[in-house]
Wavefront OBJ file of the C-alpha trace (Angstrom):
o trace
v 0.000 0.000 0.000
v 2.797 2.396 0.765
v 4.362 1.754 -2.699
v 1.072 2.397 -4.493
v 0.551 5.684 -2.662
v 4.051 6.687 -3.535
v 3.459 5.911 -7.207
v 0.173 7.832 -7.250
v 1.782 10.861 -5.705
v 4.564 10.649 -8.238
v 2.276 10.557 -11.313
v 0.054 13.485 -10.358
v -0.178 15.824 -13.433
v 1.690 19.104 -13.137
v 1.712 22.324 -15.155
v 3.933 21.918 -18.256
v 7.126 23.909 -18.268
v 8.710 25.796 -21.136
v 11.170 22.947 -21.630
v 8.325 20.468 -21.981
v 6.600 22.710 -24.502
v 9.852 23.026 -26.426
v 10.244 19.242 -26.314
v 6.790 18.918 -27.921
v 7.834 21.205 -30.750
v 11.129 19.317 -31.019
v 9.370 15.948 -31.202
v 6.884 17.255 -33.860
v 9.404 19.380 -35.727
v 8.475 17.937 -39.085
v 4.840 18.880 -38.644
v 5.781 22.312 -37.317
v 8.204 23.039 -40.137
v 5.829 21.757 -42.802
v 2.865 23.821 -41.648
v 5.069 26.871 -41.007
v 6.559 26.764 -44.493
v 3.153 26.152 -46.077
v 1.518 29.143 -44.406
v 4.541 31.339 -45.097
v 4.489 30.293 -48.737
v 0.805 31.115 -48.977
v 1.504 34.560 -47.503
v 4.308 35.087 -49.994
v 2.043 34.083 -52.875
v -0.683 36.468 -51.640
v 1.874 39.290 -51.269
v 3.080 38.622 -54.810
v -0.104 37.799 -56.744
v -3.062 38.580 -54.451
v -2.493 42.263 -53.801
v -5.810 44.153 -53.689
v -6.439 47.843 -54.118
v -9.037 49.460 -51.895
v -11.220 52.213 -53.447
v -13.673 54.269 -51.356
v -16.567 56.585 -52.025
v -18.755 58.701 -49.720
v -22.398 59.610 -50.388
v -23.965 62.557 -48.540
v -27.679 62.273 -47.799
v -29.102 65.763 -47.446
v -32.349 67.724 -47.644
v -31.337 70.067 -50.421
v -34.790 69.876 -51.963
v -38.230 69.739 -50.361
v -40.676 68.686 -53.051
v -44.265 69.743 -52.414
v -46.467 66.741 -51.678
v -49.062 65.811 -54.260
v -52.048 66.836 -52.137
v -55.531 68.067 -53.050
v -54.876 71.505 -51.570
v -53.587 74.332 -53.753
v -50.822 75.156 -51.283
v -49.949 71.828 -49.708
v -47.845 72.486 -46.589
v -44.329 71.156 -46.531
v -43.512 68.530 -43.960
v -41.021 70.573 -41.938
v -40.522 67.691 -39.516
v -38.749 65.751 -42.293
v -36.148 68.381 -43.147
v -33.552 66.631 -40.990
v -32.017 63.404 -42.279
v -33.190 60.510 -40.154
v -31.758 57.057 -39.627
v -34.544 55.653 -41.792
v -33.417 57.869 -44.674
v -29.826 56.659 -44.378
v -30.912 53.012 -44.191
v -33.175 53.490 -47.217
v -30.296 54.868 -49.264
v -28.024 52.026 -48.083
v -30.555 49.442 -49.233
v -30.940 51.298 -52.516
v -27.164 51.081 -53.052
v -27.336 47.333 -52.358
v -30.307 46.835 -54.655
v -30.039 43.854 -57.015
v -31.148 45.928 -59.967
v -28.388 48.464 -59.272
v -25.789 45.685 -59.037
v -26.962 44.084 -62.294
v -26.765 47.402 -64.136
v -23.243 47.998 -62.801
v -22.209 44.528 -63.965
v -23.748 45.102 -67.415
v -22.085 48.493 -67.888
v -18.634 47.457 -66.664
v -18.669 43.968 -68.143
v -17.307 42.190 -65.087
v -19.731 39.362 -65.838
v -17.981 38.365 -69.095
v -17.261 34.655 -69.651
v -14.079 33.403 -67.954
v -12.321 30.054 -67.511
v -14.694 29.037 -64.670
v -17.864 29.465 -66.719
v -17.633 25.910 -68.033
v -19.043 24.863 -64.643
v -22.223 26.853 -65.412
v -22.349 26.400 -69.157
v -26.132 25.937 -69.183
v -27.006 29.127 -67.245
v -26.572 31.571 -70.157
v -25.867 35.319 -70.000
v -28.603 36.060 -67.467
v -27.233 33.552 -64.996
v -23.658 34.762 -65.529
v -24.712 38.377 -64.882
v -26.729 37.365 -61.839
v -23.742 35.522 -60.315
v -21.464 38.440 -61.052
v -23.990 40.813 -59.432
v -24.111 38.646 -56.316
v -20.305 38.570 -56.087
v -20.200 42.313 -56.550
v -22.838 42.857 -53.857
v -20.838 40.597 -51.551
v -17.553 42.403 -52.192
v -18.934 45.952 -51.959
v -19.301 47.178 -48.412
v -21.997 49.821 -47.871
v -22.347 51.165 -44.336
v -23.651 54.440 -42.875
v -21.064 56.459 -41.004
v -22.072 56.821 -37.374
v -23.306 60.215 -36.185
v -23.259 61.687 -39.691
v -25.259 61.889 -42.916
v -22.610 60.024 -44.882
v -22.662 56.547 -46.381
v -19.316 54.826 -46.895
v -18.891 52.510 -49.928
v -15.736 50.397 -50.132
v -14.630 48.010 -52.882
v -11.416 46.059 -53.339
v -10.005 44.676 -56.589
v -6.702 43.522 -57.972
v -6.627 46.442 -60.441
v -6.816 49.970 -58.958
v -8.440 51.348 -62.100
v -11.076 48.623 -62.048
v -11.887 49.321 -58.368
v -12.378 53.037 -59.058
v -14.387 52.324 -62.208
v -16.776 50.046 -60.327
v -17.494 52.728 -57.747
v -17.909 55.454 -60.365
v -20.369 53.309 -62.293
v -22.171 52.463 -59.068
v -22.482 56.182 -58.286
v -24.018 56.947 -61.684
v -26.419 53.996 -61.585
v -27.389 54.827 -57.980
v -28.171 58.476 -58.798
v -30.334 57.393 -61.743
v -32.110 54.882 -59.517
v -32.610 57.541 -56.845
v -34.296 59.842 -59.363
v -36.558 57.067 -60.592
v -37.552 55.985 -57.082
v -38.129 59.447 -55.624
v -39.475 61.086 -58.806
v -41.653 58.631 -60.747
v -42.087 59.559 -64.394
v -45.258 60.673 -66.128
v -46.294 63.287 -63.562
v -45.941 66.233 -65.958
v -48.063 64.546 -68.657
v -50.662 63.600 -66.040
v -51.003 67.132 -64.684
v -50.985 68.573 -68.209
v -53.917 66.310 -69.109
v -55.713 67.154 -65.880
v -55.168 70.875 -66.500
v -56.774 70.627 -69.943
v -59.748 68.692 -68.576
v -60.128 71.157 -65.686
v -60.120 74.088 -68.136
v -62.874 72.415 -70.178
v -64.945 71.779 -67.048
v -64.482 75.395 -65.969
v -65.673 76.684 -69.340
v -68.688 74.333 -69.245
v -69.591 75.514 -65.727
v -69.448 79.149 -66.839
v -71.705 78.463 -69.821
v -74.257 76.675 -67.618
v -74.281 79.580 -65.162
v -74.734 82.187 -67.914
v -77.539 80.171 -69.529
v -79.366 79.773 -66.229
v -79.060 83.516 -65.493
v -80.416 84.426 -68.915
v -83.291 81.910 -68.837
v -84.549 82.778 -65.334
v -83.857 86.511 -65.485
v -81.925 86.630 -62.233
v -78.582 88.173 -61.468
v -78.102 87.320 -57.823
v -80.981 85.034 -56.892
v -79.962 84.778 -53.251
v -79.875 88.568 -52.785
v -83.114 89.028 -54.683
v -84.714 86.328 -52.565
v -83.549 88.077 -49.406
v -84.945 91.398 -50.677
v -88.267 89.730 -51.546
v -88.403 88.130 -48.111
v -87.683 91.532 -46.576
v -90.521 93.096 -48.553
v -92.781 90.190 -47.600
v -91.925 90.733 -43.963
v -92.702 94.449 -44.288
v -96.022 93.647 -45.988
v -96.853 91.162 -43.255
v -96.166 93.826 -40.621
v -98.235 96.334 -42.636
v -101.095 93.813 -42.935
v -101.077 93.244 -39.203
v -101.064 96.987 -38.589
v -103.896 97.433 -41.120
v -105.961 94.789 -39.304
v -105.396 96.640 -36.041
v -106.339 99.959 -37.678
v -109.467 98.347 -39.172
v -110.601 97.032 -35.824
v -109.862 100.402 -34.204
v -111.757 102.319 -36.919
v -114.757 100.023 -36.766
v -114.911 100.432 -33.007
v -114.597 104.206 -33.415
v -117.491 104.244 -35.879
v -119.715 102.313 -33.473
v -118.890 104.665 -30.608
v -119.500 107.745 -32.759
v -122.817 106.355 -33.953
v -123.954 105.754 -30.368
v -122.791 109.240 -29.407
v -124.681 110.845 -32.310
v -127.854 109.066 -31.288
v -127.613 110.605 -27.815
v -126.695 114.178 -28.841
v -129.292 116.863 -30.025
v -128.695 118.473 -33.356
v -129.217 122.064 -31.881
v -128.468 123.549 -28.509
v -129.570 126.792 -26.601
v -126.875 129.362 -26.839
v -128.566 132.415 -25.021
v -131.448 132.716 -22.460
v -132.817 136.222 -21.489
v -135.245 136.469 -18.423
v -136.989 139.852 -17.608
v -140.131 141.135 -15.730
v -143.170 143.060 -17.389
v -142.765 146.533 -15.832
v -145.982 148.068 -17.204
v -148.159 145.215 -16.014
v -146.533 145.280 -12.602
v -146.948 149.013 -12.474
v -150.659 148.768 -13.363
v -151.197 145.973 -10.854
v -149.432 147.892 -8.117
v -151.429 151.038 -8.931
v -154.669 149.030 -8.784
v -153.508 147.492 -5.499
v -152.872 150.962 -4.098
v -156.254 152.213 -5.220
v -157.938 149.186 -3.694
v -156.109 149.687 -0.436
v -157.146 153.374 -0.376
v -160.699 152.402 -1.191
v -160.725 149.848 1.637
v -159.433 152.452 3.980
v -162.231 154.775 3.001
v -164.805 152.036 3.362
v -163.548 151.156 6.811
v -164.292 154.677 7.837
v -167.855 154.104 6.869
v -168.471 150.426 7.316
v -167.499 147.551 9.450
v -164.735 145.167 8.306
v -167.353 142.492 7.883
v -169.378 144.576 5.552
v -169.963 143.207 2.129
v -168.298 146.091 0.382
v -165.248 145.864 2.587
v -164.974 142.073 1.925
v -165.235 142.621 -1.780
v -162.462 145.157 -1.698
v -160.337 142.726 0.396
v -160.991 140.024 -2.147
v -159.915 142.341 -4.968
v -156.776 143.283 -3.007
v -155.888 139.583 -2.611
v -156.408 138.949 -6.301
v -154.243 141.919 -7.216
v -151.469 140.752 -4.893
v -151.696 137.271 -6.406
v -151.363 138.741 -9.848
v -148.309 140.786 -8.782
v -146.767 137.681 -7.176
v -147.455 135.625 -10.299
v -145.821 138.218 -12.497
v -142.781 138.187 -10.241
v -142.523 134.368 -10.385
v -143.072 134.044 -14.163
v -140.788 136.563 -15.827
v -140.549 136.878 -19.602
v -137.892 134.375 -21.211
v -136.023 135.050 -24.471
v -134.019 131.897 -25.702
v -131.515 131.710 -28.696
v -130.542 128.222 -30.231
v -127.664 127.156 -32.617
v -126.051 123.921 -34.049
v -124.698 121.564 -31.409
v -120.859 121.564 -31.790
v -120.521 118.123 -30.182
v -123.063 116.709 -32.556
v -121.329 118.323 -35.497
v -117.876 117.040 -34.292
v -119.193 113.534 -33.804
v -120.851 113.652 -37.195
v -117.620 114.891 -38.819
v -115.514 112.253 -37.050
v -117.972 109.575 -38.080
v -117.711 110.603 -41.701
v -113.910 110.706 -41.454
v -113.844 107.260 -39.807
v -116.106 105.828 -42.498
v -113.829 107.191 -45.193
v -110.784 105.877 -43.348
v -112.454 102.468 -43.007
v -112.920 102.245 -46.773
v -109.242 103.216 -47.295
v -108.074 100.619 -44.792
v -110.125 97.916 -46.491
v -108.631 98.885 -49.864
v -105.127 98.847 -48.393
v -105.776 95.464 -46.793
v -106.838 94.022 -50.131
v -103.829 95.509 -51.939
v -101.469 94.295 -49.199
v -102.888 90.773 -49.465
v -102.307 90.746 -53.226
v -98.771 92.109 -52.894
v -97.949 89.644 -50.118
v -99.126 86.757 -52.306
v -96.976 88.056 -55.175
v -93.892 88.447 -52.977
v -94.518 85.036 -51.405
v -94.623 83.412 -54.818
v -91.577 85.400 -55.903
v -89.665 84.373 -52.771
v -90.437 80.701 -53.346
v -89.341 80.925 -56.985
v -86.204 82.888 -56.136
v -85.455 80.395 -53.358
v -85.365 77.555 -55.868
v -83.377 79.692 -58.291
v -80.955 80.646 -55.508
v -80.286 76.984 -54.688
v -79.710 76.116 -58.323
v -77.635 79.230 -58.977
v -75.535 78.652 -55.840
v -74.909 75.081 -56.938
v -73.816 76.331 -60.358
v -71.594 78.960 -58.706
v -70.091 76.296 -56.427
v -69.464 74.081 -59.437
v -67.778 76.964 -61.234
v -65.726 77.825 -58.167
v -64.712 74.191 -57.645
v -63.793 73.902 -61.326
v -61.744 77.100 -61.096
v -59.972 75.908 -57.953
v -59.207 72.569 -59.573
v -57.912 74.335 -62.674
v -55.639 76.619 -60.645
v -54.522 73.654 -58.542
v -53.554 71.607 -61.579
v -51.791 74.602 -63.134
v -49.771 75.048 -59.939
v -49.017 71.342 -59.622
v -48.004 71.191 -63.282
v -45.560 74.026 -62.711
v -44.201 72.328 -59.573
v -43.668 69.077 -61.471
v -42.020 70.954 -64.348
v -39.612 72.592 -61.907
v -38.939 69.259 -60.197
v -38.212 67.612 -63.559
v -35.872 70.470 -64.446
v -34.043 69.985 -61.125
v -33.789 66.256 -61.808
v -32.354 66.900 -65.261
v -29.773 69.202 -63.695
v -28.915 66.526 -61.136
v -30.127 68.551 -58.163
v -31.284 65.753 -55.844
v -31.201 65.046 -52.130
v -28.060 62.930 -52.345
v -24.594 63.915 -53.470
v -21.277 62.181 -53.983
v -19.260 63.731 -51.169
v -16.051 61.808 -52.029
v -15.456 60.738 -55.602
v -13.744 57.356 -56.072
v -10.136 57.519 -57.300
v -7.757 54.773 -58.339
v -5.617 53.941 -55.272
v -1.877 54.214 -55.800
v -0.972 51.796 -52.999
v -2.435 48.394 -52.224
v -4.506 47.816 -49.189
v -1.759 45.698 -47.597
v 1.960 46.173 -48.400
v 4.152 43.113 -49.148
v 6.187 43.565 -45.977
v 3.016 43.794 -43.893
v 1.625 40.666 -45.551
v 4.906 38.773 -44.937
v 5.020 39.907 -41.308
v 1.440 38.830 -40.718
v 2.147 35.600 -42.648
v 5.225 34.881 -40.525
v 3.253 35.311 -37.297
v 0.371 33.262 -38.675
v 2.772 30.549 -39.904
v 4.374 30.298 -36.465
v 1.033 30.042 -34.756
v -0.301 27.514 -37.278
v 2.868 25.380 -37.054
v 2.808 25.367 -33.249
v -0.849 24.461 -33.212
v -0.309 21.662 -35.724
v 2.665 20.320 -33.711
v 0.731 20.281 -30.449
v -2.235 18.682 -32.170
v -0.045 15.933 -33.722
v 1.661 15.339 -30.400
v -1.671 15.072 -28.640
v -2.966 12.583 -31.182
v 0.231 10.414 -30.974
v -0.507 7.429 -28.663
v 3.121 6.268 -28.184
v 4.918 6.448 -24.794
v 7.418 9.234 -24.944
v 8.986 9.041 -21.435
v 8.716 7.052 -18.162
v 6.156 9.506 -16.880
v 3.723 8.429 -19.605
v 4.134 4.801 -18.517
v 3.406 5.673 -14.933
v 0.487 7.882 -15.964
v -1.296 5.412 -18.206
v -0.190 1.972 -16.843
v 0.039 2.901 -13.175
v 3.205 0.773 -12.891
v 6.707 1.755 -11.842
v 9.424 1.995 -14.518
v 12.490 -0.017 -13.571
v 14.698 1.103 -16.470
v 14.605 2.926 -19.809
v 16.900 2.365 -22.777
v 17.853 5.110 -25.166
v 16.859 4.867 -28.857
v 19.394 5.633 -31.550
v 18.007 7.752 -34.394
v 20.531 8.553 -37.122
v 23.498 8.505 -34.775
v 21.661 10.278 -31.916
v 20.132 8.861 -28.772
v 16.578 9.524 -27.722
v 14.558 8.377 -24.817
l 1 2 3 4 5 6 7 8 9 10 11 12 13 14 15 16 17 18 19 20 21 22 23 24 25 26 27 28 29 30 31 32 33 34 35 36 37 38 39 40 41 42 43 44 45 46 47 48 49 50 51 52 53 54 55 56 57 58 59 60 61 62 63 64 65 66 67 68 69 70 71 72 73 74 75 76 77 78 79 80 81 82 83 84 85 86 87 88 89 90 91 92 93 94 95 96 97 98 99 100 101 102 103 104 105 106 107 108 109 110 111 112 113 114 115 116 117 118 119 120 121 122 123 124 125 126 127 128 129 130 131 132 133 134 135 136 137 138 139 140 141 142 143 144 145 146 147 148 149 150 151 152 153 154 155 156 157 158 159 160 161 162 163 164 165 166 167 168 169 170 171 172 173 174 175 176 177 178 179 180 181 182 183 184 185 186 187 188 189 190 191 192 193 194 195 196 197 198 199 200 201 202 203 204 205 206 207 208 209 210 211 212 213 214 215 216 217 218 219 220 221 222 223 224 225 226 227 228 229 230 231 232 233 234 235 236 237 238 239 240 241 242 243 244 245 246 247 248 249 250 251 252 253 254 255 256 257 258 259 260 261 262 263 264 265 266 267 268 269 270 271 272 273 274 275 276 277 278 279 280 281 282 283 284 285 286 287 288 289 290 291 292 293 294 295 296 297 298 299 300 301 302 303 304 305 306 307 308 309 310 311 312 313 314 315 316 317 318 319 320 321 322 323 324 325 326 327 328 329 330 331 332 333 334 335 336 337 338 339 340 341 342 343 344 345 346 347 348 349 350 351 352 353 354 355 356 357 358 359 360 361 362 363 364 365 366 367 368 369 370 371 372 373 374 375 376 377 378 379 380 381 382 383 384 385 386 387 388 389 390 391 392 393 394 395 396 397 398 399 400 401 402 403 404 405 406 407 408 409 410 411 412 413 414 415 416 417 418 419 420 421 422 423 424 425 426 427 428 429 430 431 432 433 434 435 436 437 438 439 440 441 442 443 444 445 446 447 448 449 450 451 452 453 454 455 456 457 458 459 460 461 462 463 464 465 466 467 468 469 470 471 472 473 474 475 476 477 478 479 480 481 482 483 484 485 486 487 488 489 490 491 492 493 494 495 496 497 498 499
């Protein structure tokens, strides 16, 4: 048990040292040297025959133009929120640069899809297939990326010929600009708006003729205003009719009152009354009374108061006094009469009211006739106003459409002129030029190849050593067989000893 524990402690794996690593490379030197020389030779061949020239181009996406939208309004407002270049705009232009159609046109114009010595593998594809494969290779080799935090798009292309690399990018720029114009400015707009302008002008002329014919046939100039005036007159006549009815009722009542008043008033009235006594009769009666009183006095001197003569005289005195009293109570009256002014006023007012009543009845009849005429006129003008307003609206709409199409036609003409001049919202900020130096120099390629060859050779050596199942030293025997090594004999290889 003690020996086994000792052996187990002895064969515990440890971290390899630099010497052990060097021994691995020494044991697998053939593999290391072979791989190293192969990779270095490949680097030398690439430095000699695989040199590529790197051409670049920069496209600036800008808002140099703000085309008016094709809206139904005469002055369609510009979308001011889209004046700044957004990430979506940059991505759209990137995808447009990578478009298959653009790549095919570049291949067709440059001719990089011409038959070569590899085309025998695709002999049945024809020209279309050859161009399609060339376009795919071109799309794979061209790198199109937006530059961060800018409005630029970087396009890179590498080729073995510097002139060919620059030519590809120049052709791509021209094809891309043409594609941009086609995508953002579809053709046929000017012809469309020209046709619409002609049709709108014809509709406008037809609307004017209809309006003039309607005005001449119905004898109206401004039916709506004439209708309003007729309605105003009708309203005034209605107010006048109501007032006439009130005046009629008032006049009829006045006539009845005046007639009652005339029936109660006399035609003539006493203007002067003179009352006076009869002086001669009173004087005669008083003289007779005095004589009778004197006679009674004389008779009393001769006779008794009860005497017949005295009583007769007393009776005569009483009669005379009664006559004097009656004359005093019934004086002489002298009365003067004339026409009664109240009767005459009432009679005059009655005649005036009767005349006024006839005038009010005549006015009521005339007002009724005029109101009927204005009512009929208002109804007719109302219908004419609706029809005329519809014709005016049609003419106005036709005129607005005509002016709109004229404006849009001019906008499209200006946009087409800008397109023909190449004034678009993208510009080639950096023109491609033929590079004078390759992308990687020969010394740089050899240095990178030397480092890569060393790494590849070391990796291959360690891999071969790991896959070799032979025992290389006593430690391997102890590790795999778990048995102590009593002795090891050296191996002679070409005059040298090895364990």
